[in-house]
RODOMAR-475288 format. One record per residue: residue number from 1; x, y, z of N, C-alpha, C in turn. Coordinates in nm, 4 decimals. Atoms other than C-alpha are relative to their C-alpha. Example, Ala and Ser with C-alpha at 12.3 -4.5 7.8 and 13.67 -1.06 7.14 Angstrom:
<rs>
k, nc1, nc2, nc3, cac1, cac2, cac3, cc1, cc2, cc3
1, 0.0890, -0.1190, 0.0000, 1.2300, -0.4500, 0.7800, 0.0900, 0.1200, 0.0000
2, -0.0820, -0.1190, -0.0060, 1.3670, -0.1060, 0.7140, -0.0770, 0.1090, 0.0730
</rs>
This chain:
<rs>
k, nc1, nc2, nc3, cac1, cac2, cac3, cc1, cc2, cc3
1, -0.1157, 0.0042, -0.0854, -4.7149, 18.0946, -3.2635, -0.0068, -0.1274, 0.0818
2, 0.0182, 0.1301, -0.0662, -4.7202, 17.7278, -3.1784, 0.1035, -0.0216, 0.1055
3, -0.0878, 0.0257, -0.1143, -4.5746, 17.6784, -2.8311, 0.1199, 0.0925, 0.0013
4, -0.1116, -0.0928, 0.0044, -4.3610, 17.9886, -2.8770, -0.0398, 0.1317, 0.0654
5, 0.0189, -0.1347, -0.0506, -4.3182, 18.3264, -2.7122, 0.1040, 0.0891, -0.0641
6, -0.0923, -0.0903, 0.0704, -4.1656, 18.6127, -2.9108, 0.0110, 0.1303, 0.0744
7, -0.0258, -0.1296, -0.0652, -4.0108, 18.9306, -2.7798, -0.0051, 0.1088, -0.1062
8, 0.0151, -0.1106, 0.0950, -4.1080, 19.2541, -2.9517, 0.0985, 0.1149, 0.0352
9, -0.0906, -0.1059, -0.0437, -3.8410, 19.4531, -2.7743, -0.0600, 0.0849, 0.1094
10, 0.0437, -0.0881, -0.1101, -3.8553, 19.6877, -2.4789, -0.0882, -0.0726, 0.0998
11, 0.0746, 0.0775, -0.0982, -3.9969, 19.4067, -2.2649, -0.1381, -0.0425, -0.0416
12, 0.1313, 0.0430, 0.0486, -4.3085, 19.3496, -2.4766, 0.0113, -0.1398, -0.0612
13, -0.0056, 0.1348, 0.0543, -4.3819, 18.9823, -2.5512, -0.1324, -0.0327, -0.0692
14, 0.1163, 0.0486, 0.0737, -4.6245, 18.8154, -2.7931, -0.0056, -0.1518, 0.0184
15, 0.0095, 0.1451, -0.0272, -4.7520, 18.4676, -2.7077, -0.1419, -0.0479, -0.0350
16, 0.1275, 0.0659, 0.0282, -5.0359, 18.2210, -2.7778, -0.0557, -0.0589, 0.1280
17, 0.0691, 0.0566, -0.1160, -5.2841, 18.1401, -2.5042, -0.0951, -0.1093, -0.0503
18, 0.0758, 0.1137, 0.0532, -5.4314, 17.7948, -2.5677, -0.1183, -0.0322, 0.0902
19, 0.1159, 0.0484, -0.0715, -5.7801, 17.6826, -2.4691, 0.0124, -0.1489, 0.0282
20, -0.0028, 0.1450, -0.0237, -5.8488, 17.3312, -2.3287, -0.0367, -0.0762, -0.1289
21, 0.0298, 0.0841, 0.1138, -5.8722, 17.0464, -2.5769, -0.1508, -0.0256, -0.0070
22, 0.1400, 0.0364, 0.0175, -6.2166, 16.9830, -2.7240, -0.0137, -0.1509, 0.0075
23, 0.0227, 0.1448, -0.0015, -6.3772, 16.6392, -2.7162, 0.0499, -0.0621, -0.1302
24, -0.0407, 0.0749, 0.1210, -6.2606, 16.3737, -2.9621, -0.1145, 0.0003, -0.0986
25, 0.1080, -0.0015, 0.0982, -6.4533, 16.3822, -3.2894, -0.0534, -0.1398, -0.0302
26, 0.0535, 0.1349, 0.0111, -6.4990, 16.0022, -3.2730, 0.0118, -0.0677, 0.1370
27, -0.0114, 0.0719, -0.1255, -6.5497, 15.7529, -2.9919, 0.0080, -0.1501, -0.0300
28, -0.0176, 0.1429, 0.0179, -6.4521, 15.3888, -2.9546, 0.1010, -0.0393, -0.1049
29, -0.1039, 0.0236, 0.1039, -6.1936, 15.4211, -3.2314, 0.0826, 0.1263, -0.0150
30, -0.0886, -0.1175, 0.0113, -5.9043, 15.6545, -3.3181, -0.0688, 0.1187, -0.0690
31, 0.0544, -0.1224, 0.0587, -6.0053, 16.0096, -3.3917, 0.0974, 0.1161, 0.0200
32, -0.0815, -0.1191, -0.0164, -5.8769, 16.3657, -3.3668, -0.0727, 0.1003, 0.0833
33, 0.0611, -0.1082, -0.0721, -5.9368, 16.6587, -3.1387, 0.0788, 0.1269, -0.0223
34, -0.0641, -0.1288, 0.0288, -5.8548, 17.0249, -3.1639, -0.0148, 0.0947, 0.1201
35, 0.0119, -0.1095, -0.0958, -5.7981, 17.3308, -2.9516, 0.0404, 0.1271, -0.0691
36, -0.0240, -0.1298, 0.0605, -5.7819, 17.6987, -3.0273, 0.1011, 0.0776, 0.0823
37, -0.0958, -0.0864, -0.0657, -5.5036, 17.9397, -2.9494, -0.0201, 0.1425, -0.0444
38, 0.0220, -0.1419, 0.0312, -5.5363, 18.3166, -2.9297, 0.1248, 0.0801, 0.0316
39, -0.1171, -0.0837, -0.0137, -5.2663, 18.5738, -2.9744, -0.0211, 0.1027, 0.1103
40, 0.0047, -0.0992, -0.1070, -5.1884, 18.7890, -2.6721, 0.1307, 0.0810, 0.0008
41, -0.1179, -0.0890, -0.0111, -4.9519, 19.0827, -2.6174, 0.0052, 0.0524, 0.1446
42, -0.0171, -0.0511, -0.1363, -4.8100, 19.1834, -2.2816, 0.1153, 0.0992, 0.0063
43, -0.0995, -0.1027, -0.0188, -4.6238, 19.5018, -2.2079, 0.0479, -0.0008, 0.1466
44, -0.0495, -0.0034, -0.1376, -4.4095, 19.5609, -1.8971, -0.1000, 0.0667, 0.0950
45, 0.0845, -0.0540, -0.1074, -4.6117, 19.6180, -1.5798, -0.1459, 0.0154, -0.0459
46, 0.1368, -0.0050, 0.0489, -4.9365, 19.5579, -1.7690, -0.0531, -0.1428, -0.0197
47, 0.0612, 0.1295, 0.0226, -5.1808, 19.2702, -1.8045, -0.0003, -0.0325, -0.1478
48, 0.0043, 0.0421, 0.1404, -5.1795, 19.0644, -2.1224, -0.1356, 0.0315, -0.0598
49, 0.1248, -0.0328, 0.0698, -5.4422, 19.1654, -2.3783, 0.0024, -0.0638, -0.1364
50, 0.0060, 0.0612, 0.1317, -5.5652, 19.0064, -2.7026, 0.0649, 0.0890, -0.1083
51, -0.0700, -0.0746, 0.1056, -5.3654, 19.1041, -3.0125, -0.0960, 0.0907, -0.0764
52, 0.0923, -0.0801, 0.0802, -5.6759, 19.2239, -3.1943, -0.0333, 0.1311, 0.0719
53, 0.0312, -0.1215, -0.0754, -5.7510, 19.4670, -2.9147, 0.1184, 0.0956, 0.0037
54, -0.1224, -0.0784, -0.0044, -5.3913, 19.5830, -2.8924, 0.0270, 0.0678, -0.1353
55, -0.0290, -0.0504, 0.1326, -5.3498, 19.6248, -3.2670, -0.1083, 0.0952, -0.0520
56, 0.1091, -0.0876, 0.0418, -5.6872, 19.7943, -3.3049, 0.0341, 0.1447, 0.0340
57, -0.0420, -0.1360, -0.0380, -5.5465, 20.0928, -3.1186, 0.1057, 0.0535, -0.0947
58, -0.1057, -0.0416, 0.0892, -5.2540, 20.0967, -3.3605, -0.0453, 0.0032, -0.1475
59, 0.0583, 0.0010, 0.1336, -5.4844, 20.0607, -3.6638, 0.0829, -0.0902, -0.0937
60, -0.0774, 0.0984, 0.0766, -5.2838, 19.7588, -3.7828, -0.0711, -0.1335, -0.0008
61, 0.0633, 0.1346, 0.0093, -5.4253, 19.4296, -3.9103, 0.1085, -0.1064, -0.0131
62, -0.0938, 0.1108, 0.0053, -5.2463, 19.1020, -3.8615, -0.0766, -0.1323, -0.0065
63, 0.0649, 0.1308, 0.0062, -5.3309, 18.7413, -3.9473, 0.0025, -0.0696, 0.1357
64, -0.0088, 0.0601, -0.1316, -5.2327, 18.6587, -3.5879, -0.1241, 0.0313, 0.0857
65, 0.1174, -0.0320, -0.0766, -5.5592, 18.8120, -3.4712, -0.1039, -0.1120, -0.0141
66, 0.0902, 0.1128, 0.0154, -5.7376, 18.5004, -3.6027, 0.0451, -0.1137, 0.0929
67, -0.0369, 0.1119, -0.0869, -5.7490, 18.1953, -3.3728, 0.0880, -0.1005, -0.0718
68, -0.0835, 0.1050, 0.0550, -5.4835, 17.9322, -3.4286, -0.0600, -0.1357, 0.0365
69, 0.0607, 0.1338, -0.0151, -5.5761, 17.5650, -3.4585, 0.1077, -0.1033, 0.0204
70, -0.0925, 0.1083, -0.0281, -5.3920, 17.2710, -3.3072, -0.0761, -0.1320, -0.0006
71, 0.0672, 0.1308, 0.0157, -5.4776, 16.9062, -3.3867, 0.0897, -0.1071, 0.0609
72, -0.0748, 0.1163, -0.0499, -5.3764, 16.5824, -3.2100, -0.0903, -0.1239, -0.0047
73, 0.0751, 0.1262, 0.0014, -5.4789, 16.2154, -3.2251, -0.0599, -0.0258, 0.1374
74, 0.0663, 0.0303, -0.1292, -5.7203, 16.0879, -2.9568, -0.0730, -0.1306, -0.0118
75, 0.0791, 0.1224, -0.0097, -5.9062, 15.7782, -2.8431, -0.0804, 0.0094, 0.1266
76, 0.0882, -0.0134, -0.1151, -6.2081, 15.8115, -2.6120, -0.1085, -0.1074, -0.0044
77, 0.1140, 0.0947, -0.0112, -6.4753, 15.5735, -2.4874, -0.1292, 0.0741, -0.0320
78, 0.1281, -0.0603, 0.0332, -6.8264, 15.6331, -2.6074, -0.0799, 0.0275, 0.1280
79, 0.0807, -0.0391, -0.1130, -7.0532, 15.8130, -2.3644, -0.1199, 0.0787, -0.0511
80, 0.1199, -0.0725, 0.0376, -7.3908, 15.9804, -2.3678, 0.0339, 0.1446, -0.0219
81, -0.0316, -0.1394, 0.0367, -7.3605, 16.3137, -2.5427, -0.1153, 0.0910, 0.0388
82, 0.1025, -0.0986, -0.0331, -7.5442, 16.6221, -2.4260, -0.0478, 0.0772, -0.1205
83, 0.0356, -0.0732, 0.1224, -7.5688, 16.7438, -2.7852, -0.0864, -0.0913, -0.0871
84, 0.0925, 0.0819, 0.0842, -7.8698, 16.6115, -2.9825, -0.0602, 0.0888, -0.1030
85, 0.0544, -0.0748, 0.1110, -7.9859, 16.7302, -3.3219, -0.1113, -0.0832, -0.0631
86, 0.1137, 0.0777, 0.0446, -8.3314, 16.6202, -3.4305, -0.0104, -0.0190, -0.1520
87, 0.0198, 0.0009, 0.1451, -8.2998, 16.6918, -3.8017, 0.1344, -0.0256, -0.0714
88, -0.1171, 0.0295, 0.0821, -8.0551, 16.5566, -4.0588, -0.0213, 0.0601, -0.1381
89, 0.0086, -0.0610, 0.1298, -7.9893, 16.7488, -4.3777, 0.0446, -0.0938, -0.1073
90, -0.0374, 0.0765, 0.1151, -7.9901, 16.5539, -4.7021, -0.0006, 0.0922, -0.1229
91, -0.0094, -0.0922, 0.1140, -7.8699, 16.7420, -5.0044, 0.0797, -0.0677, -0.1111
92, -0.0750, 0.0502, 0.1145, -7.7140, 16.6828, -5.3445, 0.0930, 0.1085, -0.0552
93, -0.0898, -0.0972, 0.0611, -7.4317, 16.8496, -5.5333, 0.0468, -0.0565, -0.1334
94, -0.0501, 0.0405, 0.1304, -7.2896, 16.8390, -5.8836, 0.1081, 0.0933, -0.0463
95, -0.1084, -0.0816, 0.0535, -6.9847, 16.9657, -6.0657, -0.0457, 0.0574, -0.1337
96, 0.0334, -0.0612, 0.1272, -7.0144, 17.2031, -6.3567, 0.1284, 0.0329, -0.0785
97, -0.1163, -0.0299, 0.0861, -6.7878, 17.3164, -6.6393, 0.0796, 0.1193, 0.0498
98, -0.0692, -0.1198, -0.0474, -6.7000, 17.6418, -6.4652, 0.0907, -0.0273, 0.1184
99, -0.0809, 0.0263, -0.1206, -6.5606, 17.4835, -6.1486, 0.0236, -0.1506, 0.0120
100, -0.0337, 0.1418, -0.0176, -6.3814, 17.1568, -6.0727, -0.0154, -0.0431, 0.1458
101, 0.0216, 0.0343, -0.1373, -6.4782, 17.1660, -5.7038, -0.1283, 0.0566, 0.0510
102, 0.1226, -0.0459, -0.0642, -6.7758, 17.2194, -5.4748, 0.0254, 0.0108, 0.1506
103, -0.0121, -0.0177, -0.1451, -6.7928, 17.3535, -5.1202, -0.1247, -0.0521, 0.0693
104, 0.1096, 0.0536, -0.0813, -7.0059, 17.1652, -4.8648, 0.0120, 0.0562, 0.1407
105, 0.0000, -0.0580, -0.1338, -7.1055, 17.3135, -4.5295, -0.0770, -0.0899, 0.0964
106, 0.0620, 0.0854, -0.0984, -7.1837, 17.1082, -4.2207, -0.0863, 0.0829, 0.0951
107, 0.0861, -0.0761, -0.0891, -7.4872, 17.2414, -4.0290, 0.0454, -0.0104, 0.1462
108, -0.0383, -0.0072, -0.1440, -7.4087, 17.3443, -3.6686, 0.1499, -0.0230, 0.0221
109, -0.1448, 0.0170, -0.0144, -7.0392, 17.2830, -3.7347, 0.0674, 0.1339, 0.0189
110, -0.0736, -0.1231, -0.0241, -6.7937, 17.5417, -3.6115, 0.1381, -0.0360, 0.0544
111, -0.1323, 0.0181, -0.0550, -6.4425, 17.5894, -3.4854, -0.0042, -0.0449, 0.1459
112, 0.0103, 0.0281, -0.1442, -6.5725, 17.5415, -3.1325, -0.0667, -0.1314, 0.0330
113, 0.0599, 0.1335, -0.0206, -6.7244, 17.1931, -3.1814, 0.0795, -0.1035, -0.0769
114, -0.0657, 0.1070, 0.0721, -6.5771, 16.8579, -3.2786, -0.0740, -0.0328, -0.1278
115, 0.0611, 0.0264, 0.1306, -6.6465, 16.8049, -3.6522, 0.0830, -0.1061, -0.0715
116, -0.0722, 0.0971, 0.0815, -6.5604, 16.5095, -3.8718, -0.0822, -0.0260, -0.1261
117, 0.0612, 0.0299, 0.1317, -6.6301, 16.4384, -4.2410, 0.0352, -0.1438, -0.0364
118, -0.0225, 0.1302, 0.0570, -6.6636, 16.1000, -4.4066, -0.0296, 0.0027, -0.1501
119, 0.0222, 0.0140, 0.1441, -6.6320, 16.0178, -4.7778, -0.0212, -0.1487, -0.0250
120, 0.0336, 0.1407, 0.0205, -6.8097, 15.6906, -4.8623, 0.0332, -0.0817, 0.1249
121, -0.0177, 0.0640, -0.1313, -6.7953, 15.5996, -4.4871, 0.1468, -0.0071, 0.0438
122, -0.1426, -0.0036, -0.0395, -6.4160, 15.6648, -4.4735, 0.0293, 0.1362, 0.0630
123, -0.0250, -0.1257, -0.0664, -6.3145, 15.9308, -4.2201, 0.1082, 0.0851, -0.0714
124, -0.0955, -0.0944, 0.0546, -6.1318, 16.2385, -4.3532, 0.0722, 0.0640, 0.1198
125, -0.0762, -0.0490, -0.1161, -5.8534, 16.3396, -4.1103, 0.0905, 0.1141, -0.0381
126, -0.0944, -0.1087, 0.0217, -5.6334, 16.6412, -4.0704, 0.1394, -0.0581, -0.0275
127, -0.1295, 0.0569, 0.0204, -5.3316, 16.4139, -4.0569, 0.0218, -0.0368, -0.1480
128, -0.0138, 0.0354, 0.1414, -5.3968, 16.2824, -4.4086, 0.0067, 0.1263, -0.0848
129, -0.0005, -0.1245, 0.0811, -5.4708, 16.6318, -4.5408, 0.1337, 0.0717, 0.0101
130, -0.1262, -0.0732, -0.0187, -5.1562, 16.7878, -4.3914, 0.1186, -0.0771, -0.0564
131, -0.1102, 0.0806, 0.0555, -4.9404, 16.4962, -4.5121, 0.0011, 0.0031, -0.1509
132, 0.0062, -0.0063, 0.1463, -5.0540, 16.5587, -4.8715, -0.0259, -0.1331, -0.0677
133, 0.0252, 0.1325, 0.0567, -5.1649, 16.1972, -4.9223, -0.1288, -0.0041, -0.0827
134, 0.1289, 0.0006, 0.0682, -5.5108, 16.2885, -5.0520, -0.0319, 0.1424, -0.0440
135, 0.0311, -0.1310, 0.0559, -5.6000, 16.5774, -5.2825, -0.1455, 0.0087, -0.0496
136, 0.1399, 0.0003, 0.0463, -5.9668, 16.4843, -5.3420, -0.0901, 0.0851, 0.0870
137, 0.0791, -0.0855, -0.0898, -6.0894, 16.6907, -5.0437, 0.0937, 0.0942, 0.0748
138, -0.0730, -0.0949, -0.0806, -5.9769, 16.9924, -4.8439, -0.0929, 0.0561, 0.1082
139, 0.0741, -0.0597, -0.1106, -6.1122, 17.0858, -4.4978, 0.0516, 0.1411, 0.0267
140, -0.0339, -0.1387, -0.0210, -6.1196, 17.4561, -4.4291, 0.0418, 0.0216, 0.1453
141, -0.0520, -0.0148, -0.1350, -5.8990, 17.5208, -4.1262, -0.0482, 0.1302, 0.0685
142, 0.0407, -0.1292, -0.0581, -6.0313, 17.8774, -4.0784, -0.1282, -0.0128, 0.0810
143, 0.1231, 0.0205, -0.0761, -6.3619, 17.7368, -3.9463, -0.0029, -0.1362, 0.0668
144, -0.0083, 0.1255, -0.0710, -6.2356, 17.4203, -3.7834, -0.0454, -0.1225, -0.0766
145, 0.0390, 0.1131, 0.0816, -6.3273, 17.1956, -4.0742, -0.1478, -0.0138, -0.0224
146, 0.1424, 0.0111, 0.0209, -6.6968, 17.2729, -4.0850, -0.0372, 0.0164, -0.1496
147, 0.0208, -0.0073, 0.1463, -6.6605, 17.3478, -4.4616, 0.1005, -0.0936, -0.0692
148, -0.0826, 0.0993, 0.0703, -6.5268, 17.0874, -4.7023, -0.0039, 0.0277, -0.1510
149, -0.0084, -0.0151, 0.1451, -6.4039, 17.1394, -5.0585, 0.0260, -0.1353, -0.0611
150, -0.0098, 0.1307, 0.0609, -6.4568, 16.8313, -5.2734, 0.0304, 0.0131, -0.1478
151, -0.0437, -0.0048, 0.1428, -6.3029, 16.7538, -5.6123, -0.0446, -0.1202, -0.0781
152, 0.0470, 0.1184, 0.0694, -6.4610, 16.4176, -5.6934, -0.1300, -0.0465, 0.0613
153, 0.1318, 0.0467, -0.0525, -6.8069, 16.2545, -5.6569, 0.0205, -0.1059, 0.1086
154, 0.0036, 0.0967, -0.1065, -6.8693, 16.0599, -5.3361, -0.1169, 0.0374, 0.0895
155, 0.1023, -0.0292, -0.0991, -7.1249, 16.0364, -5.0588, 0.0713, 0.0559, 0.1247
156, -0.0675, -0.0672, -0.1116, -7.0068, 16.2875, -4.7956, -0.0953, 0.0185, 0.1138
157, 0.0781, -0.0169, -0.1238, -7.1363, 16.2856, -4.4379, 0.0794, 0.0797, 0.0988
158, -0.0710, -0.0747, -0.1043, -7.0550, 16.5244, -4.1573, -0.0661, -0.0252, 0.1335
159, 0.0457, 0.0242, -0.1368, -7.0857, 16.4720, -3.7829, 0.0506, 0.1120, 0.0889
160, -0.0387, -0.0993, -0.1003, -7.0827, 16.7275, -3.5022, -0.0216, -0.0634, 0.1371
161, 0.0039, 0.0682, -0.1297, -6.9997, 16.5909, -3.1565, -0.0574, -0.1411, -0.0132
162, 0.0314, 0.1375, 0.0285, -7.0468, 16.2413, -3.3056, -0.1472, -0.0200, -0.0411
163, 0.1392, 0.0089, 0.0479, -7.4058, 16.3220, -3.4219, -0.0022, 0.0298, -0.1473
164, 0.0127, -0.0249, 0.1434, -7.4897, 16.2948, -3.7911, -0.0781, 0.1250, -0.0261
165, 0.0634, -0.1261, 0.0288, -7.5699, 16.6389, -3.9201, -0.0542, 0.0090, -0.1432
166, 0.0386, -0.0154, 0.1389, -7.5839, 16.6105, -4.2994, 0.0670, -0.1079, -0.0858
167, -0.0543, 0.0914, 0.0987, -7.5280, 16.3800, -4.5966, -0.0222, 0.0592, -0.1382
168, 0.0040, -0.0599, 0.1307, -7.4456, 16.5013, -4.9429, 0.0255, -0.1060, -0.1060
169, -0.0089, 0.1015, 0.1050, -7.5031, 16.2829, -5.2481, 0.0324, 0.0656, -0.1317
170, -0.0374, -0.0618, 0.1291, -7.3415, 16.3516, -5.5889, -0.1049, -0.0268, -0.1081
171, 0.1063, 0.0172, 0.0992, -7.6741, 16.3435, -5.7683, -0.1122, 0.0940, 0.0317
172, 0.1140, -0.0885, -0.0223, -7.9787, 16.5600, -5.8146, -0.1295, -0.0771, -0.0042
173, 0.1204, 0.0814, 0.0042, -8.2219, 16.2645, -5.8158, -0.0761, 0.0097, 0.1314
174, 0.0727, -0.0139, -0.1240, -8.4903, 16.3482, -5.5597, -0.0417, -0.1309, 0.0645
175, 0.0416, 0.1290, -0.0561, -8.5913, 15.9826, -5.5223, 0.1102, -0.0564, 0.0927
176, -0.1105, 0.0500, -0.0845, -8.2454, 15.8982, -5.3807, -0.0007, 0.0737, 0.1321
177, -0.0006, -0.0781, -0.1234, -8.2634, 16.1824, -5.1282, -0.1182, -0.0401, 0.0879
178, 0.1136, 0.0382, -0.0790, -8.6134, 16.0793, -5.0198, 0.0178, -0.1362, 0.0637
179, -0.0277, 0.1327, -0.0560, -8.5017, 15.7183, -4.9723, 0.0946, 0.0116, 0.1195
180, -0.0904, -0.0207, -0.1118, -8.2163, 15.8381, -4.7517, -0.0698, 0.0585, 0.1210
181, 0.0724, -0.0592, -0.1111, -8.4485, 16.0499, -4.5448, -0.0848, -0.1064, 0.0713
182, 0.0844, 0.1041, -0.0587, -8.6828, 15.7531, -4.4937, 0.0822, -0.0960, 0.0848
183, -0.0843, 0.0933, -0.0737, -8.4010, 15.5211, -4.3857, 0.0498, 0.0620, 0.1279
184, -0.0522, -0.0656, -0.1180, -8.2527, 15.7736, -4.1437, -0.1114, 0.0234, 0.1022
185, 0.1116, -0.0183, -0.0928, -8.5985, 15.8517, -3.9950, -0.0323, -0.1306, 0.0704
186, 0.0240, 0.1304, -0.0612, -8.6499, 15.4789, -3.9379, 0.1028, -0.0334, 0.1066
187, -0.1063, 0.0273, -0.0958, -8.3145, 15.4488, -3.7638, -0.0207, 0.0808, 0.1292
188, 0.0209, -0.0814, -0.1161, -8.3911, 15.7361, -3.5318, -0.1218, -0.0451, 0.0821
189, 0.1182, 0.0491, -0.0703, -8.7361, 15.5992, -3.4503, 0.0321, -0.1277, 0.0787
190, -0.0386, 0.1205, -0.0708, -8.5862, 15.2592, -3.3630, 0.0872, 0.0335, 0.1191
191, -0.0830, -0.0386, -0.1115, -8.3281, 15.4290, -3.1434, -0.0836, 0.0534, 0.1154
192, 0.0871, -0.0538, -0.1074, -8.6019, 15.6148, -2.9544, -0.0771, -0.1137, 0.0672
193, 0.0707, 0.1127, -0.0588, -8.7972, 15.2872, -2.9111, 0.0905, -0.0784, 0.0933
194, -0.0946, 0.0737, -0.0831, -8.4877, 15.1158, -2.7763, 0.0241, 0.0707, 0.1327
195, -0.0193, -0.0759, -0.1230, -8.4371, 15.3958, -2.5267, -0.1198, -0.0136, 0.0924
196, 0.1175, 0.0130, -0.0819, -8.7984, 15.3683, -2.4101, -0.0061, -0.1383, 0.0661
197, 0.0003, 0.1351, -0.0564, -8.7700, 14.9887, -2.3639, 0.1016, -0.0108, 0.1093
198, -0.1038, 0.0057, -0.1045, -8.4470, 15.0312, -2.1687, -0.0449, 0.0681, 0.1268
199, 0.0499, -0.0703, -0.1181, -8.6066, 15.2851, -1.9363, -0.1063, -0.0823, 0.0700
200, 0.1031, 0.0859, -0.0595, -8.9045, 15.0498, -1.8863, 0.0606, -0.1154, 0.0787
201, -0.0664, 0.1129, -0.0655, -8.6759, 14.7599, -1.7979, 0.0646, 0.0462, 0.1303
202, -0.0613, -0.0528, -0.1232, -8.4879, 14.9741, -1.5457, -0.1040, 0.0252, 0.1071
203, 0.1083, -0.0271, -0.0953, -8.8160, 15.0798, -1.3831, -0.0532, -0.1298, 0.0577
204, 0.0486, 0.1284, -0.0460, -8.9379, 14.7165, -1.3647, 0.1003, -0.0620, 0.0986
205, -0.1035, 0.0554, -0.0874, -8.6076, 14.6124, -1.2090, -0.0022, 0.0690, 0.1353
206, 0.0068, -0.0757, -0.1274, -8.6355, 14.8866, -0.9484, -0.1204, -0.0424, 0.0821
207, 0.1213, 0.0403, -0.0732, -8.9962, 14.7920, -0.8584, 0.0176, -0.1400, 0.0537
208, -0.0206, 0.1380, -0.0477, -8.9019, 14.4223, -0.8352, 0.0912, -0.0047, 0.1209
209, -0.0906, -0.0055, -0.1142, -8.6133, 14.5031, -0.6045, -0.0668, 0.0479, 0.1258
210, 0.0752, -0.0533, -0.1165, -8.8404, 14.7074, -0.3770, -0.0940, -0.1036, 0.0566
211, 0.0945, 0.1025, -0.0460, -9.1014, 14.4264, -0.3620, 0.0733, -0.1112, 0.0733
212, -0.0762, 0.1056, -0.0665, -8.8362, 14.1704, -0.2715, 0.0441, 0.0450, 0.1397
213, -0.0435, -0.0528, -0.1303, -8.7042, 14.3895, 0.0103, -0.1179, 0.0079, 0.0968
214, 0.1183, -0.0075, -0.0875, -9.0575, 14.4510, 0.1434, -0.0431, -0.1372, 0.0448
215, 0.0353, 0.1368, -0.0377, -9.1324, 14.0760, 0.1361, 0.0934, -0.0572, 0.1051
216, -0.0960, 0.0501, -0.0967, -8.8133, 13.9925, 0.3179, -0.0205, 0.0663, 0.1375
217, 0.0231, -0.0708, -0.1256, -8.8841, 14.2561, 0.5833, -0.1276, -0.0479, 0.0688
218, 0.1221, 0.0499, -0.0581, -9.2372, 14.1255, 0.6304, 0.0185, -0.1362, 0.0624
219, -0.0259, 0.1319, -0.0574, -9.1121, 13.7718, 0.6863, 0.0772, 0.0096, 0.1311
220, -0.0806, -0.0186, -0.1219, -8.8662, 13.8948, 0.9464, -0.0867, 0.0508, 0.1156
221, 0.0787, -0.0608, -0.1047, -9.1214, 14.0989, 1.1400, -0.1189, -0.0833, 0.0430
222, 0.1196, 0.0779, -0.0342, -9.4140, 13.8544, 1.1287, 0.0194, -0.0994, 0.1105
223, -0.0204, 0.0938, -0.1105, -9.2672, 13.5758, 1.3525, 0.0156, 0.0726, 0.1344
224, -0.0174, -0.0742, -0.1225, -9.1673, 13.8364, 1.6081, -0.1326, 0.0474, 0.0576
225, 0.1326, -0.0407, -0.0444, -9.5207, 13.9680, 1.6261, -0.0785, -0.1160, 0.0550
226, 0.0673, 0.1206, -0.0482, -9.6521, 13.6106, 1.6685, 0.0440, -0.0376, 0.1372
227, -0.0533, 0.0337, -0.1336, -9.4250, 13.5493, 1.9658, -0.0535, 0.0957, 0.1045
228, 0.0524, -0.0955, -0.0936, -9.5409, 13.8693, 2.1316, -0.1461, -0.0290, 0.0347
229, 0.1409, 0.0318, -0.0225, -9.9059, 13.7631, 2.0920, -0.0132, -0.1183, 0.0938
230, 0.0044, 0.1177, -0.0850, -9.8347, 13.4217, 2.2510, 0.0314, 0.0388, 0.1421
231, -0.0381, -0.0414, -0.1351, -9.6681, 13.5884, 2.5453, -0.1142, 0.0710, 0.0697
232, 0.1133, -0.0742, -0.0560, -9.9679, 13.8129, 2.6019, -0.1087, -0.0968, 0.0446
233, 0.1020, 0.0972, -0.0333, -10.2044, 13.5168, 2.5966, 0.0357, -0.0794, 0.1251
234, -0.0451, 0.0735, -0.1183, -9.9965, 13.3311, 2.8561, -0.0192, 0.0816, 0.1241
235, 0.0136, -0.0862, -0.1175, -10.0053, 13.6249, 3.0916, -0.1447, 0.0072, 0.0433
236, 0.1399, -0.0025, -0.0330, -10.3827, 13.6411, 3.0706, -0.0441, -0.1330, 0.0608
</rs>
């Protein structure tokens, strides 16, 4: 019920209650963000209640009990994320004669977190999928895009809150997977070293600033103390 309120008669209304927008799934460049909407029913002189709870009493099932998904374009600056994942999944997939597609699942991905897929380093967007411009992949809207159906070989990567979660290679060669693991481990180690160096530089800068202030204060106080000593000697 996108931005709509329906009347069920006798003063009962059905509407969608939207949650706040999630973070953008990319930073520093155009991306997409999503928010969830939940069906609510309100009767006269009563508080609104979720549709699933209302319909449960009536023993009726409706697709409206599932959360609705809304997508919009976004552009956000990069910032330090509070979400960090230490391990990256490297896996392979292959097509067989029985099926012309394969389902890939992004670890830690869910409807409640920003998720983005890339195919050969090209972002897969909801806008392209809904416009029907590309039929080689399909993101599952029921879980916010954390599952991806692929119809052709490519290197697929998934990110959750802008953190690399998994990379899927269209081959079963273990040497390729091991090489990817080694490269990614090296990148993460270099990133940790860079963070340590940056923290060290900040500490050195802070210590240097304190020493300069102490030196300046010492120079200011020392002549004053000398003058006081001279005055005492003259009195004697």
